[in-house]
C-alpha positions, 0 to 999 in steps of 0.5 A: 451844394455844387456838382459832385463827380461819382463813378460806379460799375454801371449807371445804377451804381453810379446813381446809387452813389450820387443818392448817398453822397448828396443825401437824397432818396430818389433819382428824381431829387437830383440831376445828372450827365455823364462824363463823356471824356471818361468814356473817350479815355476807354474807361469801363466804369460810368462817371456822372456829375450830379447836383441836388435839384431845388426843393420846390422841384422835388416837392412837386415830383413828390406830390406827382408821384403820390398822386399816381 
């Protein structure tokens, strides 16, 4: 899956939309970056580009979280 663009009222809403569209449970399972042009145009919402992380990275993150 390639990058997706999602938008929300704030960062939490945008991250929640990204999780839903990517079909993942936690924020550690995907990467994201802000759409800076969206802000420059004077938008009052947050728009991010998100993509799923590779499964080996996600597995290591889960193992670390279980350990803690």
